[in-house]
C-alpha positions as CSV (number, residue, x, y, z in Angstrom):
1,K,22.7,63.3,-61.0
2,A,20.3,60.5,-61.2
3,S,22.3,58.8,-63.9
4,V,25.4,59.2,-61.8
5,N,23.8,57.4,-58.9
6,G,22.0,54.8,-60.9
7,V,24.6,54.0,-63.6
8,A,27.8,54.4,-61.6
9,G,26.2,52.9,-58.4
10,A,24.9,49.8,-60.3
11,A,28.2,49.3,-62.2
12,S,30.1,49.6,-58.9
13,A,27.9,47.2,-57.0
14,L,28.1,44.6,-59.8
15,G,31.8,45.2,-60.5
16,G,32.7,45.2,-56.8
17,G,30.9,41.9,-56.3
18,A,32.4,40.3,-59.3
19,L,35.9,41.4,-58.4
20,A,35.5,40.3,-54.8
21,D,34.3,36.9,-55.9
22,R,37.2,36.5,-58.3
23,L,39.9,37.6,-55.8
24,S,38.4,35.8,-52.8
25,A,39.0,32.4,-54.5
26,A,42.7,32.9,-53.7
27,E,42.4,35.2,-50.7
28,P,39.1,35.1,-48.6
29,R,39.7,38.5,-47.1
30,A,39.5,40.0,-50.6
31,R,35.7,39.9,-50.2
32,Q,36.1,42.8,-47.7
33,W,39.3,44.3,-49.1
34,V,37.5,45.3,-52.3
35,P,35.0,47.6,-50.5
36,A,37.8,48.9,-48.3
37,A,39.8,49.9,-51.3
38,G,36.7,51.4,-52.9
39,S,36.0,53.5,-49.9
40,L,39.6,54.9,-49.9
41,V,39.7,55.5,-53.7
42,A,36.4,57.4,-53.4
43,V,37.8,60.1,-51.1
44,P,39.8,62.1,-53.7
45,F,36.9,61.9,-56.2
46,W,34.5,63.1,-53.6
47,L,36.7,66.0,-52.7
48,A,37.1,66.8,-56.4
49,A,33.3,66.7,-56.9
50,L,32.9,69.3,-54.1
51,S,35.6,71.6,-55.4
52,A,35.2,71.3,-59.1
53,P,34.9,74.7,-60.9
54,T,32.0,73.5,-63.2
55,L,28.9,71.4,-62.8
56,Q,30.2,69.0,-65.6
57,L,33.5,68.4,-63.8
58,S,31.7,68.0,-60.5
59,L,29.4,65.4,-62.0
60,A,32.3,63.6,-63.7
61,A,34.1,63.4,-60.3
62,L,30.9,62.3,-58.6
63,F,30.5,59.5,-61.2
64,L,34.0,58.3,-60.4
65,E,33.3,58.6,-56.7
66,Y,30.2,56.4,-57.0
67,L,32.1,54.0,-59.3
68,A,34.6,53.4,-56.4
69,A,32.4,53.9,-53.4
70,E,29.5,51.6,-54.1
71,S,31.7,48.5,-54.6
72,W,30.8,47.6,-51.0
73,F,27.3,46.4,-51.8
74,G,27.8,43.1,-53.6
75,P,30.6,41.8,-51.3
76,T,28.8,42.9,-48.2
77,V,25.5,41.1,-49.0
78,A,27.5,38.0,-50.1
79,A,29.4,38.0,-46.8
80,L,26.2,38.6,-44.8
81,Q,24.5,35.7,-46.5
82,A,27.5,33.4,-46.1
83,A,27.8,34.2,-42.4
84,T,24.0,33.7,-41.7
85,P,22.3,30.3,-41.2
86,A,19.9,29.6,-44.0
87,R,16.9,29.8,-41.7
88,L,17.8,33.4,-40.7
89,Q,18.9,34.9,-44.1
90,G,15.6,36.7,-44.7
91,L,15.7,38.3,-41.3
92,S,19.4,39.2,-41.7
93,Q,18.7,40.8,-45.1
94,G,15.8,42.7,-43.6
95,V,17.9,44.0,-40.7
96,F,20.7,45.0,-43.2
97,S,18.1,46.9,-45.3
98,T,16.7,48.7,-42.3
99,L,20.2,49.7,-41.1
100,T,20.9,51.0,-44.6
101,L,17.7,53.1,-44.4
102,V,18.9,54.5,-41.0
103,G,22.2,55.4,-42.6
104,N,20.3,57.3,-45.3
105,L,19.1,59.7,-42.5
106,A,22.7,61.2,-42.5
107,P,21.7,64.0,-44.8
108,L,19.0,65.1,-42.4
109,A,21.5,65.1,-39.5
110,I,24.0,67.1,-41.6
111,G,21.3,69.6,-42.6
112,V,20.5,70.2,-38.9
113,L,24.2,70.6,-38.2
114,L,24.6,73.1,-41.0
115,R,21.5,75.0,-39.9
116,D,22.1,75.1,-36.2
117,Q,25.9,75.4,-36.1
118,G,26.4,77.7,-39.2
119,F,28.9,75.4,-40.9
120,E,29.4,75.8,-44.7
121,L,28.1,72.9,-46.8
122,A,31.1,71.9,-49.0
123,P,33.8,71.9,-46.3
124,T,31.5,70.1,-43.9
125,L,30.6,67.4,-46.4
126,G,34.3,67.2,-47.5
127,V,35.4,66.4,-43.9
128,L,32.4,64.3,-42.8
129,V,32.1,62.1,-45.8
130,S,35.9,61.6,-46.1
131,V,36.2,60.6,-42.5
132,L,33.3,58.2,-42.9
133,Y,34.9,56.6,-46.0
134,V,38.1,56.0,-44.1
135,A,36.2,54.6,-41.1
136,A,34.3,52.3,-43.5
137,A,37.5,51.1,-45.0
138,A,38.9,50.3,-41.6
139,A,35.7,48.4,-40.7
140,F,35.8,46.4,-43.9
141,V,39.4,45.4,-43.2
142,V,38.5,44.4,-39.6
143,A,35.5,42.4,-40.9
144,G,37.7,40.6,-43.3
145,E,40.2,39.7,-40.6
146,A,37.5,38.7,-38.1
147,G,35.8,36.5,-40.7
148,L,39.0,34.8,-41.5
149,E,40.0,34.2,-37.9
150,A,36.9,32.9,-36.2
151,G,33.8,33.5,-38.2
152,P,30.4,31.8,-37.6
153,P,29.5,28.7,-39.6
154,G,29.5,29.6,-43.3
155,A,31.5,32.8,-42.8
156,I,34.5,33.6,-45.0
157,S,37.4,31.4,-44.1
158,R,40.2,29.7,-45.9
159,E,38.2,26.4,-45.9
160,T,34.9,27.8,-47.1
161,A,36.5,30.0,-49.7
162,R,37.8,27.0,-51.6
C-alpha cells in the first residue's frame, strides 16, 4: 500500500500540476478543472478498490484511484501561491498545510462513527469518500469560476493566465 500512496500519489501530483499548467494557458479555469475531474474519476476506482475480490485487484484499483485523486495538489498549491501576495505566501502555505493535517483526522472520525454507530467499514467508506470526492469536485469548479470572475491580485484570471 505504501507504494500505491507514494508512487501513484506523487505521479498524480506532478501530472496534475503539469496538465493544469498546460491547459490553463488557454483556459485559466483549467487549473481547477483538472483536480475537479480527478476527484470525479477517482470515485469508481475507489468503489472498485473496496469491492474487489482479491487484494491484488483492490491494490490495482487503489493505485488508479490515487493516480486520479491526487491531481489536486499541484494545481491547488499553484493557485494558492498565485492568489496570495508575496509577503504572505509562507503563512498561506502554513495554513494550507495545517488544514491538510486537520483533514487527515477524518479516519479517526470515521473510526469513531464505525465503533459507536455500528456501521460496516466498506459501505461506510464507499459512501463517505465518494460523497466527499463529488463535493471536492464541485468546490474546485466553484473556485475556478470565482478566481476567473473576481479573484484577488495575482489570482487566476484571463489576464494573468497569459
